[in-house]
C-alpha positions in Angstrom: -50.0 -38.8 43.7 -50.9 -42.0 41.9 -49.7 -43.7 38.8 -51.8 -42.5 35.9 -52.8 -44.3 32.7 -52.6 -42.5 29.3 -56.0 -43.9 28.5 -59.0 -42.0 29.9 -62.3 -40.3 29.3 -64.0 -37.3 30.9 -67.2 -35.5 30.1 -69.1 -32.4 31.3 -72.6 -31.3 30.2 -74.5 -28.0 30.4 -78.1 -27.1 29.6 -79.7 -23.6 29.5 -83.0 -22.4 28.0 -83.2 -25.3 25.6 -79.6 -25.2 24.6 -77.3 -28.1 25.4 -73.5 -28.3 25.3 -71.0 -31.0 26.2 -67.2 -31.1 26.6 -65.4 -34.4 26.1 -61.8 -35.3 26.7 -60.4 -38.6 25.5 -56.8 -39.9 25.9 -55.0 -42.8 24.3 -51.4 -44.1 24.3 -48.7 -42.0 22.6 -44.9 -41.8 23.0 -45.1 -38.0 23.3 -47.7 -35.4 24.3 -50.2 -34.6 21.6 -53.2 -32.3 22.0 -56.0 -32.2 19.4 -59.1 -30.0 19.4 -62.5 -30.4 17.8 -64.2 -27.0 18.3 -67.0 -25.1 16.6 -65.7 -22.2 14.5 -67.0 -19.7 17.0 -64.8 -21.2 19.7 -61.6 -21.7 17.7 -60.0 -18.6 19.3 -60.0 -20.4 22.6 -57.8 -23.3 21.4 -54.6 -21.9 22.8 -56.2 -21.3 26.2 -57.5 -24.9 26.3 -54.1 -26.2 25.2 -52.4 -24.4 28.1 -54.9 -25.9 30.5 -54.2 -29.5 29.3 -50.5 -29.0 29.2 -50.4 -28.1 32.9 -52.1 -31.4 33.9 -51.2 -33.9 31.1 -47.5 -34.6 30.3 -47.8 -37.6 27.9 -50.4 -39.2 25.7 -52.6 -38.3 22.7 -55.5 -36.2 24.1 -58.5 -35.0 22.2 -60.8 -32.3 23.5 -64.2 -31.9 21.7 -67.0 -29.4 22.2 -70.4 -30.5 20.9 -73.8 -29.0 20.9 -75.3 -25.5 20.7 -72.8 -22.7 21.2 -75.1 -19.8 20.2 -75.8 -18.9 23.8 -72.1 -18.6 24.5 -71.4 -16.1 21.7 -72.4 -12.6 20.7 -72.4 -11.0 17.2 -69.8 -8.4 16.5 -70.9 -5.3 14.6 -68.3 -3.2 12.8 -68.8 0.4 11.7 -66.9 1.9 8.9 -66.1 5.3 10.5 -64.3 6.5 7.4 -67.5 6.1 5.3 -69.4 8.1 7.9 -66.9 10.9 7.8 -67.0 10.9 4.0 -70.8 11.2 4.1 -70.6 14.1 6.6 -68.0 15.8 4.3 -70.4 15.5 1.3 -73.2 17.0 3.4 -71.1 20.0 4.2 -70.1 20.4 0.6 -73.7 20.4 -0.5 -74.6 22.8 2.3 -76.6 20.3 4.2 -76.7 20.6 8.0 -74.2 18.6 9.9 -74.4 20.3 13.3 -77.2 21.0 15.7 -80.2 18.7 16.1 -80.2 17.8 12.4 -76.7 16.5 12.5 -77.9 13.4 14.4 -80.2 12.7 11.6 -77.3 13.0 9.1 -75.3 10.4 11.1 -78.3 8.1 11.2 -78.7 8.4 7.5 -75.0 7.6 7.1 -75.5 4.3 9.0 -78.1 3.3 6.5 -75.7 3.3 3.7 -74.9 -0.3 2.6 -71.6 -1.5 3.9 -71.2 1.1 6.6 -72.4 -1.4 9.2 -71.0 -4.9 8.9 -71.3 -8.1 10.9 -67.7 -9.2 11.3 -68.5 -12.5 12.9 -69.2 -14.0 16.4 -67.1 -14.0 19.5 -67.6 -15.7 22.8 -69.0 -13.5 25.5 -67.5 -13.1 28.9 -70.3 -15.1 30.5 -69.8 -17.7 27.8 -66.1 -17.9 28.6 -66.8 -18.6 32.2 -69.4 -21.3 31.4 -67.0 -23.0 29.0 -64.0 -22.7 31.3 -66.0 -24.4 34.0 -67.1 -27.2 31.7 -63.5 -27.8 30.5 -62.3 -28.0 34.1 -65.0 -30.4 35.2 -64.3 -32.6 32.2 -60.6 -32.5 32.9 -61.1 -33.5 36.5 -63.3 -36.4 35.4 -60.6 -37.4 32.9 -57.8 -37.3 35.5 -59.8 -39.4 37.9 -60.4 -42.0 35.2 -56.6 -42.0 34.4 -55.8 -42.5 38.1 -58.2 -45.4 38.5 -56.7 -47.1 35.5 -53.2 -46.3 36.6 -53.8 -47.9 40.0 -54.9 -51.1 38.3 -51.7 -51.0 36.2 -49.5 -50.3 39.2 -50.9 -53.4 41.1 -50.3 -55.7 38.1 -46.8 -54.3 37.5 -45.9 -54.7 41.2 -47.0 -58.4 41.0 -45.0 -59.0 37.8 -41.9 -57.3 39.3 -42.1 -59.5 42.4 -42.3 -62.6 40.3 -39.4 -61.5 38.1 -37.3 -60.8 41.2 -37.9 -64.4 42.4 -36.8 -65.7 39.0 -33.7 -63.5 39.1 -32.7 -65.0 42.4 -33.4 -68.5 41.2 -31.3 -67.9 38.0 -28.4 -66.6 40.1 -28.5 -69.8 42.3 -28.7 -72.0 39.2 -25.8 -70.2 37.7 -23.6 -71.0 40.8 -24.7 -74.6 40.7 -23.9 -75.0 37.0 -20.4 -73.6 37.6 -19.7 -75.9 40.5 -21.0 -79.0 38.7 -19.2 -78.1 35.5 -15.9 -77.7 37.3 -16.3 -81.0 39.1 -17.1 -82.7 35.7 -14.0 -81.3 34.1 -11.7 -82.3 37.0 -13.2 -85.8 36.9 -12.4 -86.1 33.2 -8.9 -84.8 33.8 -8.2 -87.3 36.5 -9.6 -90.1 34.3 -7.6 -89.4 31.2 -4.5 -87.5 32.3 -1.6 -89.5 33.8 -0.4 -86.6 36.0 -3.3 -84.2 36.6 -1.4 -82.6 39.5 1.2 -81.2 37.2 -1.5 -79.6 35.1 -3.5 -78.3 38.0 -2.7 -74.6 37.4 -3.5 -74.9 33.7 -6.7 -76.8 34.4 -7.8 -74.2 36.9 -7.1 -71.4 34.3 -9.1 -73.2 31.6 -12.0 -73.8 33.9 -12.1 -70.2 35.0 -11.9 -69.0 31.4 -14.6 -71.3 30.2 -17.0 -70.7 33.0 -16.5 -66.9 33.0 -18.2 -66.9 29.6 -21.1 -69.0 31.1 -21.4 -67.2 34.5 -24.5 -65.0 34.7 -24.2 -63.9 38.3 -23.4 -60.3 37.4 -26.3 -60.2 35.0 -28.7 -61.5 37.6 -27.3 -58.9 40.1 -28.0 -56.1 37.7 -31.4 -57.5 36.9 -32.3 -57.5 40.6 -31.0 -53.9 40.8 -33.2 -52.7 37.9 -36.2 -54.5 39.4 -35.6 -52.8 42.7 -35.5 -49.4 41.0 -38.6 -50.3 39.1 -40.5 -51.2 42.3 -39.2 -48.0 44.0 -40.5 -45.9 41.1 -43.9 -47.5 41.4 -44.0 -46.9 45.1 -43.0 -43.3 44.7 -46.5 -42.5 43.3 -45.1 -40.1 40.7 -47.9 -39.5 38.2 -45.6 -39.1 35.2 -43.1 -42.0 35.5 -43.9 -43.8 32.2 -40.6 -42.9 30.5 -38.5 -44.0 33.6 -40.3 -47.3 33.8 -39.8 -47.9 30.1 -36.1 -47.2 30.4 -35.7 -49.6 33.4 -37.7 -52.3 31.5 -35.4 -52.0 28.5 -32.4 -52.6 30.9 -34.2 -55.7 32.3 -34.8 -57.0 28.8 -31.1 -56.6 28.0 -30.0 -58.5 31.1 -32.5 -61.3 30.5 -31.3 -61.7 26.9 -27.7 -61.8 28.0 -28.5 -64.5 30.6 -30.3 -66.5 27.9 -27.4 -66.3 25.5 -24.8 -67.3 28.2 -26.7 -69.9 30.1 -26.4 -73.6 29.1 -28.5 -75.2 31.8 -31.9 -76.4 30.8 -33.5 -75.3 34.0 -31.9 -71.9 33.6 -33.2 -71.7 30.1 -36.7 -72.4 31.3 -36.3 -69.6 33.8 -35.2 -67.2 31.1 -38.3 -68.0 29.0 -40.5 -67.3 32.0 -38.6 -64.1 32.8 -39.1 -62.9 29.2 -42.8 -63.6 29.5 -43.1 -61.5 32.7 -41.0 -58.7 31.1 -43.2 -58.7 28.0 -46.3 -58.4 30.2 -44.7 -55.6 32.0 -43.8 -53.8 28.8 -47.4 -54.0 27.6 -48.6 -52.4 30.8 -45.8 -49.7 30.9 -46.9 -48.5 27.5 -50.1 -47.4 29.1 -48.4 -45.3 31.9 -48.3 -41.6 31.5 
């Protein structure tokens, strides 16, 4: 299986004795699965069958299936006979002493059929051959649509993989910068203490406590570790080839955004801040692509 985009297009055409017909399937991004149909009135009874076909293959996205062209060769006219009216006519014939049995009874029934309203056209329905033709067209259009989605999905997967690798490198860099900031900050505070305190040794425990307390609020090593974990899960999901992983990728990306924002709010180093800005840029690019994944 491959990653599939929610955006796609598929088409199937059919021609027969001067009649032409086409089935088109188009898909765009949507948070949930939506199925819309644009069918001629004669084919409206098939909407549920077509919906079931799409639901088996498409789990997410707004999909529109349209049938255009001449559908006359797919349908047949339904003729309805009012049997009660025929029985009433035969009853009247018997009351009047007119023959209703024997060779002449057939004539009586034919006469009954000529009464206005006894025979009615109740509409059109698709024929069994028409169902087979249309079913084949829907399937061909759907196959074309799925291939399109897979091609687009593979492009998205390659871009997401590249962004994820870049974001992982930034996470490792931010983790290293955080350790350096802590060491340099601790050294700076101890230098100030030795410069201005008469007996810094007596305050050593208190100084260590204050340093730990202050830099615990600035330390982003845990956030960087969680960010790397989410990136790893993201990369594993992409490599799994699951065709319907859009929601999982979206969730993991939300977690990445949360960790990056936390690093940005805690970090005080200028180089770390630049890395945060760059990480947000990559995460935003990934979000735009993930919105296209089924």
